[in-house]
C-alpha positions in Angstrom: 0.0 0.0 0.0 2.8 2.4 0.8 4.4 1.8 -2.6 1.1 2.5 -4.3 0.7 5.8 -2.4 4.3 6.7 -3.2 3.7 6.0 -6.9 0.5 7.9 -7.0 2.1 10.9 -5.2 5.1 10.9 -7.5 2.8 10.8 -10.6 0.7 13.6 -9.2 3.9 15.6 -8.5 5.2 15.1 -12.0 1.8 16.1 -13.5 1.7 19.3 -11.4 5.3 20.1 -12.5 4.4 19.6 -16.2 1.3 21.8 -15.9 3.3 24.6 -14.0 6.0 24.5 -16.7 3.4 25.0 -19.4 1.8 27.9 -17.5 5.2 29.5 -17.0 5.8 29.3 -20.8 2.4 30.9 -21.3 3.3 33.7 -18.9 6.7 34.2 -20.7 4.8 34.5 -24.0 2.5 37.2 -22.6 5.2 39.1 -20.8 7.4 39.4 -24.0 10.4 37.4 -22.7 11.1 36.2 -26.2 10.1 39.2 -28.4 10.1 37.3 -31.7 7.7 34.6 -30.5 5.5 37.1 -28.7 5.3 39.2 -31.9 4.4 36.1 -33.9 1.8 35.2 -31.4 0.1 38.6 -31.5 0.2 38.7 -35.3 -1.4 35.2 -35.5 -4.1 36.3 -33.0 -4.8 39.4 -35.1 -4.9 37.3 -38.3 -7.3 34.8 -36.7 -9.5 37.6 -35.5 -9.7 39.0 -39.0 -10.5 35.6 -40.5 -13.2 35.0 -37.9 -14.6 38.4 -38.7 -14.9 37.7 -42.4 -15.7 33.9 -42.5 -19.0 32.7 -41.1 -18.6 30.6 -37.9 -20.2 27.4 -39.3 -17.6 27.4 -42.2 -14.8 27.7 -39.6 -16.2 24.8 -37.6 -16.5 22.7 -40.7 -12.9 23.4 -41.8 -11.6 22.7 -38.2 -13.5 19.4 -38.1 -12.2 18.4 -41.5 -8.6 19.2 -40.5 -8.9 17.3 -37.2 -10.4 14.2 -38.8 -8.0 14.0 -41.8 -6.7 10.5 -42.7 -3.4 9.3 -41.1 -1.5 9.4 -44.4 -2.0 13.2 -44.5 -0.7 13.8 -41.0 2.9 14.6 -40.0 4.7 12.2 -37.8 7.0 15.0 -36.7 6.1 17.8 -34.3 4.7 20.9 -35.9 6.2 24.4 -36.0 4.0 25.6 -33.2 5.3 22.8 -30.9 8.9 23.6 -31.8 8.3 27.3 -31.1 6.5 26.6 -27.8 9.3 24.4 -26.6 11.7 27.3 -27.3 10.0 29.4 -24.6 11.8 29.4 -21.3 10.2 28.1 -18.1 11.4 28.6 -14.5 12.6 25.1 -14.0 16.2 26.3 -13.7 15.3 28.6 -10.8 15.0 25.8 -8.4 
């Protein structure tokens, strides 16, 4: 029983650490720690806002659904550009 409790607490601790790391990266994105990524983020948000202003919401929902349900042969096995840029953002793990 003690091993089970230790395993569960260790898993919980690692999940909390992973979530806090992602939230720290989000804070660094909003506080302009990396100006290039923050500029890219703001410009993408503006572009999405303009697209959502022009295109009807049901068309956007249909396109998102088609993109998410595309066949496996049309999916990339590698990480995307957004994942690579997100991993470039710093987190506060080195502060401890």
